[in-house]
Structure formats: C-alpha cells, structure tokens
N, C-alpha and C positions, 0 to 999 in steps of 0.2 A: 504494500499499500504506500502510495506517495504521500505527499504533504498537502494534498488538496481535499477539500471537503465541499459538499454541495452548500452547506450552511455552516457559519462560524458565529461565535457569540462573544461579545465584547463587555456587556453590562456585568457589574459585579453580582447582581441577583442570579442571572443567567449561568454565570460560571459557578456560583455557589451550588445551583441545582445539578450541574455537571458533576461536581465534586460529591454531592449527596448520593448520586446514582453509583459512583465508583465505590463508596463506603458500604452500599448494600449488595454488591456483585463480588463477594468473596471467591476465590478459587474453589472449585468443586461444589458450588451452590447449585442446585436445581431450582431453576426460576422460569417463570412465564413473564416475557416482557410484552407490555401492551404499548404499541406505538401510537403517537397522535393521530395517525389515519385510521385507527381501529384494529390494524393488523396485530396478530400475536405471534410471537416466536418463544418456543419451549427448548430448553436444553440445560447443559451443566456448563458453568463458567470454567473455560479453559486455563485462563490467565486473568489475574485482577487487571481491569483496564486502568489507564491513566488518561489524564486531561492534558492536551498537548496543543501546541500552536500549528494551526494550519491556514492556508489561503483558500478564499472562496473564488468562485468563477470570475469575480471582478478584481482579484488580487488584493482583497482586504484581508488583513491579518486578524485572526481571532481564535478562540479556543473550542475545542470538541474533542471527541475521543471515541473510540470503538471498544465493544465487548465482543469477544468471540465466544460463541456457544458451540458444544459438541453434543451429540447424541449417540451414546455407546451402543444403541441398536441399528444406527446408521453410520458406520465408520467412515464413509466417504463424504458425509455431509458436515458442513460447518456453517453456523449462522453467524454473520457479522452484523451488528446492530450499531449504528451511531448513537452515542449517548444522548444527543441533542433530539434524536426521535423519540425517545422514551416519555411515555406518559405516566406509566406505572409499573412497578415490579412486584410480582407475587412469588413469595418463596414457597417452593414445593417440598421442602425438606427442612431439617433443622440447621442447616449451615448458614450462619449469619455473620454479620459483620464482626470482624476481629477474631473469628473462630479459626480461619483457615486462610490466612492471607500468603500469597507467594510474591 
C-alpha cells in the first residue's frame, strides 16, 4: 500500500476518532466492522493498526490508517478497512483493548 488515501483527516476530533478505533482493534480480536456506507466486514485483526500520514487525491496531507482482517476459514482472503470508513466496531470475542497488542 502506498501513501495515498481516498480521504484524509486533519481536524483534532477526527484524528482522535481514528486513534479510538486503533485502541479497539487489538491483534487477534474477532470483530465486525460497520462502515459509514452500512457495509459490514468480519474477521480477526491480524496486526494492530496505526494512524499515519497520507495524501488524498488533491495532494492534501492528513491522517488515516488501515486495519487488516483475516478469516481463518478463508486463508486466501484478507479484508482491508480504512479507519476513516469505520462507523462502529462490534467485538465478537473477549479480546479487547490492551489485552493482546502487537
């Protein structure tokens, strides 16, 4: 993945929300992510995401990040979700913030 993102965020409140999602996405957590468009993605967090600097299509710098989900029943699948696209995270198991960070 390059350093380009469809959307980037610059306001302190938006960046704080991205960081909140990172705190909820501990490695090995089984989650259902609800996106702003209503789509859902389920899987296990493979690596704790980070908020990073990206450029949008207009070369504006801002923050975003991605979380990569895996599904042990579909080894060739991985779901990549932009943190800025997340509306809600539902935990499907007991792995929570701070219990299994990598």
